[in-house]
N, C-alpha and C positions, 0 to 999 in steps of 0.2 A: 757245195763244191766238194765235200769230202767223198761223197758217193760218186760224183762225176768222174774224177780222176782215177778213182779205184776201179770203175767199171769200163773204162775206156783205155786209157794209157797203162793202167796197172794190170789188166787182165787181158783184154782182146789184143791189143798191140803185141805184147810179147809172147802170148800164149796160143793164139787162134791158129797160127800156121803149124806149130809144133803138135798141138792137140789133133788138128785134123790129119797131119801126117802120121800120127800114132794110130790113127783109125784107117790107114790105108789110102788116103788121099794123096796124090802128088804135090809136092811143096809148091810147085808153079801154079796149080789150080787153086790151092788155098790161098796163094798170094794174090791170083786174080780175083777171088771172091772179097778179100780184104780191100782190093783197090775199088771193087764195086761199093763197098761201103762209103768209100769217100765220094764217090759221084753221087749217091743219094744223100749224102751228108749236106751237100750244096743246097739241094731242094729242101731238105728238112730245115736247115737254119734260116732260109728266106721264109718259108711257111711260119716258122715259130716266132720270127720277128713280126710278121703280120698278125698272128695271133696274139702276141704280147701287146699290141696296140688296142686289142678288143676285149681281152679276157685277163682277169687278175692273174698276175704272174706267179703267185703262190699256188694257184690250182693247177696251172701249166705244169710247174716243176713238180707237183704231187703226182700228176699223170705221167710225166716223162720218166721219173724214177721207178714208180710202180711197175709200168710197163717194161722199163728196161730191165728191172730185176726179174720179172716173169719171163722175159724173153731169154735171159741168160740161164735161168733154171731149165728151160727147154733144150738149150743148145746142146749139152753133152749127148743126149740121145738123137741128135740130127747128124752128127759126124758119121761119115762112112766113106767107102772107096769112090762112090759115084755122088755127083751132085744131083740131089733129089729136090722135088718141088718145095718141100718143107724148108730146107736149106736156103733156097732162093728166097722164100718168104721172109726167112729170119734176116738175110742180108739186106733186104729192102726195108724192113721195119727198122733194123738196127741202124742202118745208114740215116734213115730219116731222123732217128733219135739221137745220133752220135754227138752233134754239137748244138742240138736244139735247146739244150739248157742256158746257152749263152744270152740270148736276148732277154728272158725273163729274169736272169740273174742281174744282168745289167739294169734293167728297169727297177728291180728292188733296190740295188745300191744307189742308183739315181733318187728313188723315193726317199730312201733313209738318210742319204748322205749329201743330197743336193749337189752343188758344184765340185765337191770332192770326190764324186762318185767314180771318175776315171782312176783316180789313185787307189780308192778302195779296191775297185775291180782289179786292177793290177795286182794288189796283194793277195786278193781271193784267187786269182789265176795262179800266182806263184804258189800258194797253198796246194793247189792241185798237183803241181809238179812234185811236192813233197809225198804225195800219196802213191807214186809210182813204185810200189813194192811188188816184186814178182817172186812167187814161189814155185818152184817146179821141182819136186822131190826126185823124181825118176821118169825115164820115158814111159808114156802111157799112163802117167798119173799127174793130172792137174786139179785134182781134188783139192788139194791143200790151197788152191786159189780160187777155184770155182765156188765152193761152198760159203766161206765167208763173205766174198764179194757179192754173190747174188742175194744173200740174206741182208747186206747192206742197203741194196736197192728197194727191196719190198719193205724193210723196217723204216727206212727214211719215209716211205708213203704213209705208213701207220703212223709214226711220229708226227708228221706234219698234219694229218687229219685230226689229231687230238690237240695239237697246239693252237691256241687262240690269242696268244699274247699280242700279236700285231693285228690292228684293226684291218678289215678288208678294204676299206676305203671306199671312195665314191666309184660309180661305174665308170669304167674306162671307155673312151671313144677314140677313134682314129684322129691323130693330129692333122692339121693342115699340111700340104706338102712344103711349103716355106717354112714351117714351124718345127720340123723334125730334129733339127740341129741345135735349137736354143733350148737351155735349161727350163725346165718346168717349175 
């Protein structure tokens, strides 16, 4: 979750509109693009929940954070006074990935902590709020935020791919419809 809060609430929420405006985009247009992120977020979270029932959540988190980091590396060159197709592609992808980390994180909490998972997940989510550090040194300069945050996303993927302390566990299958709320 350390990367999650830093790359969403710590970077995009406070810096997207000012950074777009610094590159000539009207603030209302940038705000509209940020609103589109929220719309695509709904579909991404639902799809992530479905995938979490079928794929090891560790691998989902690996993919989500690596692709999030890579997309954030591309974002500064996508800013401009007009909305280009590449910016729309970023908005769609980033929206799908925005809160997609929640279902696999909850699944890992449930796997590791059993019945205490909701409490642990609450503390993990609280930790995300502590990561909301924003740095903007001057208009036109979000580099002090972008560079360290994007490197967090890609390095999280490299770290996870090398880490093998937790066993992968048995293959996951979709739970029965009536069994989705009971503890596993």
